[in-house]
N, C-alpha and C positions, 0 to 999 in steps of 0.2 A: 265485860263485854270488848270495850273499847281495847283493851290490853292485849287480850284474844288472838283482836282482828290485824292489831299492828303486827303482832308474832306471826302471826298464820301473809301478812304482806309478805314480813321480812322473808319466809323464808322462800317462796314466789319467786323474787326476785334473786337471791341465793343460787335456789335451782333454775334461773334461767341463767347467771353468769358463768353457773358449772355445764347448760347447756350450751354456753359457746363457747366455752372454752373445747368443749371436745368433739365442733363442730371445726373449730380452728385445725386440732389436730389431723384430721381425717381429710379435711379439702386441701387441695393446695391453694397455694397464696392469699389463704384465710389468716393461715395461723406462722408459716413458713414460707420466704421469701428466697428461693436457690439463687445464690448465682455460685460460679463454678462450681467445686465440689461442696462447698458449704452450704449454708443458710441462714439465713437472717430472721432471729426468732420475732413475732410483734407480741404472741402469746402475752407479755410479760404487762402489755399495757392493760389487758382484759386484768388480770387479776390484780394489777393497781388501782386498776380506776372502782374495784369492786370491795377493794382495802382501803380507799379513802370515804366509800357512799354506805358501805356495811359496817365497816370496821376491821382492828384486824384481825379478829380469830376469822369472822369470814371469808375474808382476804386469804387468809389459811389455807380453808376448807378448799377455795377455788383453785387458789398455787398447787395446796394438795392433790387437785384432781388432777389436773397439767401434766405433776411430775410422774403421778400413776400411768395416764395414758404416754406418756412421754419412754417411762420404762419397758410398756407392756412393744408400743411400735420398736422399740432398738432392737428387738427379737422379727419381730414381724414385716416391719418396712422402715427402716430408718433415715432418718433425716440428712445424714451425711453417712461417706464412710469410715466416718471415726467412731458413729455412733455405736457400732457393731464390738467395737475394741468397749469403751469407756460407757455410756452410757447403760448398758446390760447393767451395770451395779447401780441398785438404787441410790445408796451415797449420791453418787452423782448424776442422777436423771428425779430424783425425788425430793432431797431436803433441801436443795440449792431453792428449789422452785414454791417450796410450801414455806420458805424464809423469804420470800417476792412478798408474799403477801403480808405476812406476821412483820416485817421490819417497816414498809414503806408503809405500814395504816396507820404502826407506834408513830414513825416520824412523823408524821401525817399530826397524828392528833397531840404531839407535843406542839409542830409549829402553830399548831391553830387553837389550842390552848385548849380542848377537847370539843370546842365549838366546829364543825363542820359546815357546816351549813352555813357560814357565813365566811369561808373559806375565797383565798385569792388568790388567782392565776401563779403567783408566784410559788407560793406554796404546795398547791399542785403539782408543780412544774418539778417543783423537788421531789417531791413524791416520787414521780413517773423518771424521772434521772437514777430515785434512788434503789427505784424495784430494778431498774435495768444494770446496776454495777450491783447490786444484790446474786444476780443473775449471772450474769458477767464471769465477776471474779472468785464466787466459790464455786462456780463447773472448773472452771479453767484453775485454780488452785486445789480443789479436789484432783482435777486429772495428775497435777504436778506431784502432788502428796505422792499418788495410787503409783505412779511411775518409777518415783523414790523408792520406794519400798518393793516395787517389781510384781506389782498387783494388776500391773496394764499389758498386755504382749507388744507391745511396741519395741522388743528386745534389738532391733536393728538404728534406730534411732539414740545417740549419744548423748545421755545428760544437757550435753554443750550446746546441744542442736532443739530440743527440746524446749529450750525458753524461747530462740528465736521466734519459733512455731507459733507458740502458747501467746505471742506478744501480736506476731502478724494476724490470730486468730481473731484477736482485742482491736487489732486496728480495721481490720472490715468487717466483723460482727458488731462488737462490741461498743463503740463509737456513731452508727450510725441507730441502732437497736434505742442507745441514751438519745441522742436529739428525736428520733420519732416518739417515743414514752413522753418527752418535755414536752411537745410540741398536743400530741393526740391525747395526753391524762387531761389537761386541765381543759380542751375542746370541748370535751366528750363528758369529764366526771360536773361541770360547773353546771348546764343546765341541766345534767342528773341531780345534784346534789337540791335543788330547788324543786325539780317533781318530787321527790323522797322524802323531804322536808314538809311537804301539804299533810 
């Protein structure tokens, strides 16, 4: 009976994270902060918190939810002008977001040696950093690979001009996202781990 109750409790927490990610994708400033023509994503924070509190598999499910909503948004309501060209490909919009939850959750479990309820702030900060880096590096890296193989319709941009463009996105988006994740993930996940552990 206790096992069944804890499973139901876990599923309800997972459903709550999925609902938060869905809301963050729809309501402006909750999931993306627009800065000029680009948007700084803060949804990876929710995905990493789900991964460290529930585990890598559930983190991947929450990340997959983010990716699928992001993919649909690329057609209906893009977060940036580049999304129309790049995020319509699920390899760029879905796969990296699922891996944010999987990799950050796995790395966190390695750091805490499986006992996540005794996690230290620095371990949570590294999980937050890894989630943000996975998202930024994979999305931009896959954009570059797709451009290299002619799968992205940015024909007017020469390959030599693309790399500074991607590095610029990394500086304006990737670095703030990483810093934000390193601060917010420990602040939210530490008390949440105590509550879930009871």
